[in-house]
C-alpha positions in Angstrom: 149.3 60.0 132.3 148.1 61.3 128.9 144.9 63.1 128.0 143.8 64.1 124.6 141.9 67.4 124.3 140.1 66.6 121.2 137.9 69.1 119.4 134.6 67.2 120.0 135.1 67.3 123.8 136.3 70.8 123.7 133.2 71.8 121.8 131.1 70.4 124.6 133.1 72.2 127.1 132.9 75.5 125.3 129.2 75.1 124.9 128.8 74.5 128.6 130.7 77.7 129.5 128.8 79.8 127.0 125.5 78.4 128.3 126.5 79.1 131.9 127.1 82.8 130.9 123.6 83.0 129.4 122.1 81.3 132.4 123.8 83.9 134.7 122.5 86.7 132.5 119.0 85.4 132.7 119.3 85.1 136.5 120.9 88.5 137.1 117.7 90.5 137.6 116.6 88.3 140.5 119.8 87.8 142.3 120.1 87.9 146.1 123.5 88.8 147.6 125.0 86.9 150.4 128.5 86.9 151.9 131.3 84.4 152.5 133.2 84.3 155.8 135.9 86.5 154.2 133.3 89.2 153.3 133.3 88.6 149.6 130.0 88.4 147.8 128.4 85.1 146.6 125.1 84.3 144.9 123.2 81.1 144.2 124.2 81.5 140.5 127.9 81.1 141.4 127.1 77.9 143.1 124.9 76.5 140.4 127.4 77.3 137.7 130.3 75.8 139.7 128.3 72.6 140.1 127.4 72.4 136.4 130.9 73.2 135.0 132.7 70.9 137.4 130.3 68.1 136.4 131.0 68.7 132.7 134.8 68.9 133.1 135.0 65.7 135.3 132.8 63.7 132.8 134.8 64.9 129.8 138.3 64.9 131.3 138.3 62.6 134.4 142.1 62.5 134.5 142.4 66.3 134.9 142.5 68.5 138.0 139.8 71.0 138.7 140.2 74.1 140.8 137.0 76.1 141.4 136.5 79.2 143.6 133.4 77.6 145.2 134.3 73.9 145.5 137.3 72.1 147.0 138.6 69.2 144.9 141.7 66.9 145.1 144.8 67.9 143.2 147.0 65.3 141.4 150.5 66.7 140.7 150.8 64.2 137.8 147.7 65.2 136.0 148.4 66.5 132.5 146.0 69.4 132.7 144.4 71.5 135.4 141.1 73.3 134.7 140.6 76.5 136.8 137.0 77.9 137.1 135.6 81.2 138.3 131.8 80.6 138.1 131.3 84.4 138.0 134.3 86.7 138.0 133.0 90.1 139.2 130.3 88.7 141.5 130.0 92.0 143.4 129.1 94.0 140.2 127.0 91.1 138.9 124.9 91.1 142.1 124.3 94.9 141.6 123.0 94.4 138.1 126.1 95.7 136.3 127.3 94.2 133.0 131.0 93.7 133.7 131.3 90.1 134.8 132.2 86.8 133.2 132.1 83.0 133.6 135.8 82.0 133.1 137.4 78.6 132.7 141.2 78.4 132.2 143.4 75.4 131.3 146.9 74.9 132.6 149.3 72.2 131.4 151.3 70.0 133.6 154.0 72.7 133.9 151.2 75.0 135.1 151.4 77.2 132.0 148.0 78.7 131.0 147.2 77.2 127.6 143.5 77.4 127.2 140.5 79.6 128.0 136.7 79.8 127.7 135.2 83.1 128.8 131.5 84.0 128.6 130.6 87.6 129.2 127.2 88.0 127.6 126.5 91.5 128.8 130.0 92.7 127.8 131.5 93.0 124.4 133.2 94.9 121.5 130.5 97.2 120.2 127.8 94.7 121.1 126.4 92.9 124.2 128.1 89.6 123.5 131.5 88.3 124.3 132.6 84.7 124.1 136.3 83.9 124.1 137.5 80.5 123.1 141.1 79.4 123.2 141.6 75.6 122.7 145.2 74.6 123.7 147.4 74.8 120.7 144.8 76.6 118.6 144.1 80.2 117.5 142.1 82.6 119.6 138.4 82.9 118.7 136.1 85.7 119.8 132.4 85.2 119.2 133.4 82.3 116.9 135.8 84.3 114.7 139.6 84.3 114.6 140.9 87.4 116.5 143.5 89.8 115.2 144.7 92.2 117.8 145.0 95.8 116.6 146.7 99.0 117.9 150.1 99.9 119.3 150.4 97.9 122.6 153.8 99.0 123.8 153.0 102.5 125.1 150.5 102.3 128.0 148.2 105.4 127.7 145.1 103.5 128.8 145.3 100.9 131.6 142.8 98.7 133.4 143.1 98.5 137.2 141.6 96.6 140.1 139.2 98.5 142.4 141.8 98.7 145.1 144.8 99.6 142.9 144.8 103.3 143.7 146.0 102.5 147.2 149.1 100.6 146.0 150.5 102.5 143.1 152.3 105.8 142.7 150.4 107.8 140.0 152.6 110.8 140.0 154.2 110.0 136.7 151.1 108.6 135.0 149.2 110.9 132.7 147.0 108.4 130.9 143.6 107.0 131.5 142.5 104.3 134.0 139.6 101.9 133.3 138.0 100.0 136.2 135.3 97.4 135.3 135.1 95.3 138.5 136.2 92.0 136.9 139.8 90.9 136.9 139.2 88.6 133.9 137.8 91.5 131.9 140.6 93.8 133.1 143.2 91.3 131.8 141.4 90.7 128.5 141.1 94.4 127.7 144.6 94.9 126.2 143.9 92.0 123.8 140.4 93.0 122.7 140.3 96.8 122.9 142.6 98.7 120.5 143.3 101.6 122.7 143.9 99.8 126.0 147.5 98.6 126.3 148.0 97.2 129.7 146.6 96.1 133.0 147.6 96.2 136.7 146.2 93.5 138.9 146.3 93.4 142.7 146.5 90.4 144.9 143.8 87.8 144.0 143.3 84.1 143.4 144.2 81.6 140.6 140.6 81.5 139.3 140.6 85.3 138.9 143.5 85.2 136.3 144.1 81.8 134.7 141.8 82.1 131.8 142.8 85.6 130.8 146.5 84.8 131.3 146.2 82.1 128.7 144.7 84.7 126.3 147.5 87.1 127.0 150.1 84.5 126.3 148.4 83.5 123.0 148.5 87.1 122.0 152.2 87.7 122.6 151.7 89.3 126.0 152.5 88.1 129.6 152.3 89.1 133.2 155.1 89.9 135.7 155.2 91.0 139.3 155.7 94.7 140.0 159.1 93.9 141.4 160.2 92.7 138.0 160.1 88.9 138.7 158.3 86.5 136.5 154.9 85.4 137.7 154.7 81.8 139.1 151.9 79.4 139.7 153.3 77.9 142.9 151.8 75.6 145.4 150.6 78.4 147.7 148.7 79.8 144.7 147.4 76.6 143.2 147.0 74.0 146.0 146.6 76.2 149.1 144.3 78.6 147.2 146.1 81.7 148.6 146.3 85.0 146.8 149.4 85.9 144.9 151.6 88.9 146.0 152.8 91.4 145.0 150.7 92.9 142.2 151.5 92.3 138.6 151.6 94.2 135.3 150.1 92.7 132.1 151.0 93.6 128.5 153.8 93.3 126.0 157.3 93.2 127.3 157.8 96.9 126.4 154.5 97.8 128.0 155.3 96.1 131.2 158.7 97.9 131.4 156.9 101.2 130.9 154.2 100.4 133.5 157.0 99.7 136.0 158.4 103.2 135.3 155.2 105.2 135.3 153.0 103.2 137.7 155.5 101.8 140.3 154.4 100.2 143.5 154.3 102.6 146.5 
């Protein structure tokens, strides 16, 4: 089965994700928190964005798989691409009025390699309240519509982003740098690419929609992720089809950065 990700359709997809972020921003001041059966936070905005983006993807790319945090859909192993949606990554902080959240749509190829990303974080940014990341498969990384050139030495992790529960799982006795915690895994993983003085990230057990989009950006920027035990990260059936969280935690960054993170921030 072939599918052509042409620019015209990807433009429509990118616009839909960016508009979803702006919609979430508009709705944020009137959000009401509710809870799923697992205790995680959900809002009506999550559900509205999920419905909208899934509709756009299915109309533009009917042959592709779609995985969304909020909606169960069939999975075809022969589909050439899989779109992975987190309607709002960082729903907890979003529901409290904080700025560190994002609408994130990743694209995986048939081999389950992350190859594309659309990330809208309209209250986040690089010196401004605006961040839209676009990575068409096979194309250059764009941030706010402009080609992105990563800056800074990325091999020595002196500033690292970390999930909100990471302090319970890591040994900090040999780490003398700075930890940044935003409340959004997508933004944590993006940080080494977009911020000059952040080199790496450590992510605890979470779901495919929490990482797919930013993993594509990392790969396009010469970085990758690996489990804290040193093994390469895999998008297996448990993670993709059964929607189970990965384990153990992983390091993100350049190869040298990941080696250093394993030394100075080992798992307990």
